[in-house]
Short mmCIF file of the C-alpha atoms (twelve columns), coordinates in Angstrom:
data_MODEL
# 
_entry.id   MODEL 
# 
loop_
_atom_site.group_PDB 
_atom_site.id 
_atom_site.type_symbol 
_atom_site.label_atom_id 
_atom_site.label_alt_id 
_atom_site.label_comp_id 
_atom_site.label_asym_id 
_atom_site.label_seq_id 
_atom_site.Cartn_x 
_atom_site.Cartn_y 
_atom_site.Cartn_z 
_atom_site.pdbx_PDB_model_num 
ATOM 1   C CA . UNK A 1   0.683   229.894 128.383 1 
ATOM 2   C CA . UNK A 2   1.744   226.251 130.650 1 
ATOM 3   C CA . UNK A 3   2.106   227.237 134.132 1 
ATOM 4   C CA . UNK A 4   2.573   224.948 137.192 1 
ATOM 5   C CA . UNK A 5   0.828   225.915 140.631 1 
ATOM 6   C CA . UNK A 6   -0.870  224.220 143.507 1 
ATOM 7   C CA . UNK A 7   -4.998  223.980 143.622 1 
ATOM 8   C CA . UNK A 8   -6.333  225.829 145.773 1 
ATOM 9   C CA . UNK A 9   -10.185 225.409 145.040 1 
ATOM 10  C CA . UNK A 10  -12.584 223.563 142.171 1 
ATOM 11  C CA . UNK A 11  -16.130 223.828 142.583 1 
ATOM 12  C CA . UNK A 12  -18.338 222.914 140.018 1 
ATOM 13  C CA . UNK A 13  -20.436 225.386 137.952 1 
ATOM 14  C CA . UNK A 14  -23.453 225.310 135.616 1 
ATOM 15  C CA . UNK A 15  -22.972 222.982 132.466 1 
ATOM 16  C CA . UNK A 16  -22.071 224.418 129.115 1 
ATOM 17  C CA . UNK A 17  -23.638 222.952 126.625 1 
ATOM 18  C CA . UNK A 18  -23.025 219.323 126.930 1 
ATOM 19  C CA . UNK A 19  -19.898 219.644 128.824 1 
ATOM 20  C CA . UNK A 20  -19.739 219.879 132.746 1 
ATOM 21  C CA . UNK A 21  -17.954 223.162 133.770 1 
ATOM 22  C CA . UNK A 22  -16.040 223.646 136.954 1 
ATOM 23  C CA . UNK A 23  -14.238 227.131 138.180 1 
ATOM 24  C CA . UNK A 24  -10.678 226.189 139.082 1 
ATOM 25  C CA . UNK A 25  -8.390  228.612 141.456 1 
ATOM 26  C CA . UNK A 26  -4.672  228.200 142.061 1 
ATOM 27  C CA . UNK A 27  -2.645  229.505 144.575 1 
ATOM 28  C CA . UNK A 28  -0.884  231.548 142.290 1 
ATOM 29  C CA . UNK A 29  -3.983  233.960 141.596 1 
ATOM 30  C CA . UNK A 30  -4.903  232.069 138.238 1 
ATOM 31  C CA . UNK A 31  -8.635  231.538 138.145 1 
ATOM 32  C CA . UNK A 32  -10.624 230.974 135.098 1 
ATOM 33  C CA . UNK A 33  -13.076 227.246 134.022 1 
ATOM 34  C CA . UNK A 34  -12.268 223.797 133.000 1 
ATOM 35  C CA . UNK A 35  -14.740 221.969 130.957 1 
ATOM 36  C CA . UNK A 36  -15.401 218.369 131.518 1 
ATOM 37  C CA . UNK A 37  -17.336 215.470 129.276 1 
ATOM 38  C CA . UNK A 38  -17.581 213.776 132.860 1 
ATOM 39  C CA . UNK A 39  -19.730 214.567 135.628 1 
ATOM 40  C CA . UNK A 40  -16.446 214.147 137.624 1 
ATOM 41  C CA . UNK A 41  -13.090 215.171 137.097 1 
ATOM 42  C CA . UNK A 42  -9.411  214.001 139.217 1 
ATOM 43  C CA . UNK A 43  -6.902  216.444 138.321 1 
ATOM 44  C CA . UNK A 44  -7.485  219.689 139.417 1 
ATOM 45  C CA . UNK A 45  -7.980  218.586 143.535 1 
ATOM 46  C CA . UNK A 46  -7.064  221.387 146.372 1 
ATOM 47  C CA . UNK A 47  -3.668  220.789 147.059 1 
ATOM 48  C CA . UNK A 48  -1.980  218.998 144.208 1 
ATOM 49  C CA . UNK A 49  0.459   220.686 142.442 1 
ATOM 50  C CA . UNK A 50  -0.346  220.635 139.046 1 
ATOM 51  C CA . UNK A 51  0.658   221.733 135.093 1 
ATOM 52  C CA . UNK A 52  -2.051  223.883 133.509 1 
ATOM 53  C CA . UNK A 53  -2.513  225.665 130.623 1 
ATOM 54  C CA . UNK A 54  -3.586  229.163 131.004 1 
ATOM 55  C CA . UNK A 55  -5.966  230.755 128.536 1 
ATOM 56  C CA . UNK A 56  -6.237  234.289 129.868 1 
ATOM 57  C CA . UNK A 57  -8.906  236.923 128.305 1 
ATOM 58  C CA . UNK A 58  -12.856 237.459 128.884 1 
ATOM 59  C CA . UNK A 59  -13.594 234.200 130.144 1 
ATOM 60  C CA . UNK A 60  -10.589 232.979 131.290 1 
ATOM 61  C CA . UNK A 61  -9.150  229.102 130.898 1 
ATOM 62  C CA . UNK A 62  -7.612  226.783 132.705 1 
ATOM 63  C CA . UNK A 63  -6.752  223.437 130.642 1 
ATOM 64  C CA . UNK A 64  -5.257  220.189 131.795 1 
ATOM 65  C CA . UNK A 65  -2.153  219.514 129.993 1 
ATOM 66  C CA . UNK A 66  -1.794  215.747 128.818 1 
ATOM 67  C CA . UNK A 67  1.604   214.736 128.700 1 
ATOM 68  C CA . UNK A 68  2.506   212.339 126.208 1 
ATOM 69  C CA . UNK A 69  3.716   208.598 127.183 1 
ATOM 70  C CA . UNK A 70  6.784   207.606 125.594 1 
ATOM 71  C CA . UNK A 71  7.579   204.686 127.309 1 
ATOM 72  C CA . UNK A 72  5.106   202.505 125.828 1 
ATOM 73  C CA . UNK A 73  4.660   201.884 122.572 1 
ATOM 74  C CA . UNK A 74  1.013   202.688 121.590 1 
ATOM 75  C CA . UNK A 75  -1.704  199.932 121.422 1 
ATOM 76  C CA . UNK A 76  -5.311  199.784 119.593 1 
ATOM 77  C CA . UNK A 77  -8.223  198.670 121.009 1 
ATOM 78  C CA . UNK A 78  -7.512  195.309 118.599 1 
ATOM 79  C CA . UNK A 79  -3.538  194.691 119.079 1 
ATOM 80  C CA . UNK A 80  -4.322  194.021 122.525 1 
ATOM 81  C CA . UNK A 81  -4.676  190.429 122.082 1 
ATOM 82  C CA . UNK A 82  -1.398  189.792 121.033 1 
ATOM 83  C CA . UNK A 83  0.048   187.263 118.536 1 
ATOM 84  C CA . UNK A 84  -2.908  184.564 119.231 1 
ATOM 85  C CA . UNK A 85  -5.399  186.572 117.667 1 
ATOM 86  C CA . UNK A 86  -3.415  187.393 114.492 1 
ATOM 87  C CA . UNK A 87  -3.202  183.434 114.571 1 
ATOM 88  C CA . UNK A 88  -7.206  183.599 114.754 1 
ATOM 89  C CA . UNK A 89  -7.582  185.872 111.772 1 
ATOM 90  C CA . UNK A 90  -4.939  184.526 109.332 1 
ATOM 91  C CA . UNK A 91  -6.301  180.580 109.868 1 
ATOM 92  C CA . UNK A 92  -10.060 182.374 109.516 1 
ATOM 93  C CA . UNK A 93  -9.162  184.010 106.655 1 
ATOM 94  C CA . UNK A 94  -6.816  180.615 105.216 1 
ATOM 95  C CA . UNK A 95  -9.861  178.837 105.830 1 
ATOM 96  C CA . UNK A 96  -11.767 181.176 103.762 1 
ATOM 97  C CA . UNK A 97  -9.288  181.560 101.236 1 
ATOM 98  C CA . UNK A 98  -9.126  177.684 100.874 1 
ATOM 99  C CA . UNK A 99  -13.331 176.681 100.493 1 
ATOM 100 C CA . UNK A 100 -13.123 179.489 97.598  1 
ATOM 101 C CA . UNK A 101 -9.350  177.899 95.975  1 
ATOM 102 C CA . UNK A 102 -11.616 174.629 96.274  1 
ATOM 103 C CA . UNK A 103 -14.638 176.514 94.940  1 
ATOM 104 C CA . UNK A 104 -12.628 176.907 91.762  1 
ATOM 105 C CA . UNK A 105 -11.030 173.706 90.914  1 
ATOM 106 C CA . UNK A 106 -14.285 172.084 91.918  1 
ATOM 107 C CA . UNK A 107 -14.274 168.564 89.973  1 
ATOM 108 C CA . UNK A 108 -18.171 167.572 90.315  1 
ATOM 109 C CA . UNK A 109 -16.889 163.833 89.955  1 
ATOM 110 C CA . UNK A 110 -14.217 164.463 93.289  1 
ATOM 111 C CA . UNK A 111 -15.490 166.694 95.673  1 
ATOM 112 C CA . UNK A 112 -13.610 168.220 97.871  1 
ATOM 113 C CA . UNK A 113 -13.397 167.017 101.435 1 
ATOM 114 C CA . UNK A 114 -13.399 168.093 105.012 1 
ATOM 115 C CA . UNK A 115 -9.870  167.191 105.263 1 
ATOM 116 C CA . UNK A 116 -8.534  168.498 101.774 1 
ATOM 117 C CA . UNK A 117 -10.016 172.054 102.511 1 
ATOM 118 C CA . UNK A 118 -8.366  171.802 106.083 1 
ATOM 119 C CA . UNK A 119 -5.211  170.544 104.848 1 
ATOM 120 C CA . UNK A 120 -5.580  173.718 102.132 1 
ATOM 121 C CA . UNK A 121 -6.405  176.054 104.739 1 
ATOM 122 C CA . UNK A 122 -3.189  175.003 106.473 1 
ATOM 123 C CA . UNK A 123 -1.222  175.517 103.840 1 
ATOM 124 C CA . UNK A 124 -2.273  178.863 103.065 1 
ATOM 125 C CA . UNK A 125 -1.985  179.900 107.280 1 
ATOM 126 C CA . UNK A 126 1.936   178.260 107.386 1 
ATOM 127 C CA . UNK A 127 3.121   180.896 104.125 1 
ATOM 128 C CA . UNK A 128 1.499   183.502 105.468 1 
ATOM 129 C CA . UNK A 129 3.219   183.114 108.978 1 
ATOM 130 C CA . UNK A 130 6.421   180.789 107.647 1 
ATOM 131 C CA . UNK A 131 6.855   181.713 103.657 1 
ATOM 132 C CA . UNK A 132 7.537   179.071 101.731 1 
ATOM 133 C CA . UNK A 133 11.131  177.208 102.213 1 
ATOM 134 C CA . UNK A 134 13.496  175.422 99.933  1 
ATOM 135 C CA . UNK A 135 11.530  172.309 101.741 1 
ATOM 136 C CA . UNK A 136 7.996   173.722 100.237 1 
ATOM 137 C CA . UNK A 137 9.417   174.116 96.415  1 
ATOM 138 C CA . UNK A 138 7.841   170.856 95.068  1 
ATOM 139 C CA . UNK A 139 4.200   171.243 96.722  1 
ATOM 140 C CA . UNK A 140 1.860   172.212 94.000  1 
ATOM 141 C CA . UNK A 141 -1.020  174.669 93.775  1 
ATOM 142 C CA . UNK A 142 -3.184  173.233 96.031  1 
ATOM 143 C CA . UNK A 143 -0.365  172.490 98.629  1 
ATOM 144 C CA . UNK A 144 -0.476  168.736 98.138  1 
ATOM 145 C CA . UNK A 145 2.357   166.761 96.856  1 
ATOM 146 C CA . UNK A 146 0.199   163.906 95.840  1 
ATOM 147 C CA . UNK A 147 -1.893  165.947 92.879  1 
ATOM 148 C CA . UNK A 148 -1.146  166.881 89.495  1 
ATOM 149 C CA . UNK A 149 0.090   170.388 89.001  1 
ATOM 150 C CA . UNK A 150 -3.264  173.038 88.051  1 
ATOM 151 C CA . UNK A 151 -3.552  173.118 84.097  1 
ATOM 152 C CA . UNK A 152 -6.036  175.634 84.362  1 
ATOM 153 C CA . UNK A 153 -9.541  175.061 83.637  1 
ATOM 154 C CA . UNK A 154 -8.862  171.250 82.184  1 
ATOM 155 C CA . UNK A 155 -9.380  168.912 85.022  1 
ATOM 156 C CA . UNK A 156 -7.179  165.970 84.875  1 
ATOM 157 C CA . UNK A 157 -8.240  162.322 85.174  1 
ATOM 158 C CA . UNK A 158 -5.705  160.398 86.671  1 
ATOM 159 C CA . UNK A 159 -2.951  158.347 84.364  1 
ATOM 160 C CA . UNK A 160 -4.500  160.826 81.604  1 
ATOM 161 C CA . UNK A 161 -1.898  163.123 79.960  1 
ATOM 162 C CA . UNK A 162 -2.406  167.083 79.462  1 
ATOM 163 C CA . UNK A 163 -3.981  168.568 76.892  1 
ATOM 164 C CA . UNK A 164 -1.738  169.477 73.952  1 
ATOM 165 C CA . UNK A 165 -0.374  173.064 73.960  1 
ATOM 166 C CA . UNK A 166 0.129   175.461 71.049  1 
ATOM 167 C CA . UNK A 167 4.122   174.284 71.296  1 
ATOM 168 C CA . UNK A 168 3.322   170.611 71.069  1 
ATOM 169 C CA . UNK A 169 1.247   171.389 67.519  1 
ATOM 170 C CA . UNK A 170 3.658   173.169 65.736  1 
# 
């Protein structure tokens, strides 16, 4: 049962297991134990009007009532950096995706350069943040306008026609 009263007295008792125990006495006559994880407590201070939960019985307990904070949205420890941290995460994963992509399409005669890897990473990053617009519709699979489209596992040399497909043979 939740109650509101003024703290009359609060003194430490011997610890109970790994918890610190306090004897709390209220001005309305309620008297019970309160357990905390820390050696100090700042809620049950004599003279303060507090809301508490009263649990009667053989060993009466007085628990602090924690109020939900509805004014602020919940934030995890990881989201406190905001949008800047999210952009770093996107850039990092886009760089990894670019390296993986360039390893898959690796041509021993035409090693990917640092600039081409970064260009692909920027493409992936922009795609995640902004999506592809109509002006980007003519980009190739690698994100570069000056390269031929991906033809599967066949690596084309410049000015070489693509290999015939089943449609071309019949």
